[in-house]
N, C-alpha and C positions, 0 to 999 in steps of 0.2 A: 521511552516514547510510547504513547498510546493514542490510538484513534479515538476521537470523540464518539460518544453514543449518538445514535440517530442516523447511521449510515450502514447500508447493507451492500454486500458484494453478491452479485447475481450473474450467472452465465445466461446470456440471452442470445439465441441464434449463433452460438459458437464464439461469442465475444464476452469478455468479462467487463462488467459495468458496476461502478459504485453509484448507488442510488440513495439520495437523501429521503428520510421518512419523518413523519410527524412535523414538529416545529423546524426541523433542519431544512425543510423544503423552502422556507422563507429566506434562510441564510445562504443556502447553496443552490442557486438556480441552475438546473441542468444536470448532466450526468458526467461521469469521468470514466473513460474507457481505458482498461488496463490490458497489458499483454498477459500471457500465462505466467511469466515470472513475476510480473507486477501483482498478480492475484496471490501468488505464493507469499510474497513479501507483505501484502495487505493483511492476509490472515495472521501472520506473525505479529504485525503491528497492533492488531486488534487485541492481542494477548499481552502487549507491552514489551516486546523484544527490543533490545538495543542494537546499535549498528553492528557491533561485533557478532552478535547472534544471527542477525540478518545475513551478514556476509558469509558466515559459516553455512547457513542453510542454502544460500544461493550456490556456493561453491560445491557443496555435496550434491544438491539436486541436479545441477547442470554440468558437473565435472569441469569447473573452471578454476583457475588459480585464485588465491585469496586477494591479490592486488586488484585483479579485474573485478572480482565480486564486490570488494569494498567500494571501488569507484562507481559501479553500477548502483549499489545500495545508496551511496551518498547522493547520487543524482535523483534517485527515486524519492528518497526522504525529503530532499529539497523541493521537489515538485509537490509533494503532499503538504509540506509546511507552507509553501506559497499560497495554497488554497485554503489555509487555515483549518485543516482537519485534525490537528493534534490537540489533545487536552492541554490546558495551560499548566 
């Protein structure tokens, strides 16, 4: 999985926000606010990580078990997919 080009992750006033740039502004109206863990996952998705890699990162970064990490990752990936932010 990989995030489409044209989206930037920025920390603004202590919050992580996904901001569309260029032509993506027309497709994606608004911003998406992420938690700190969401920002970690976003950065991995920009590089094309898969669910297993994302779950491992979350588990190591936040010292949680793999089952919980995978559940959280699947929820996050679903949210991103619903917004149409993955490359086809």
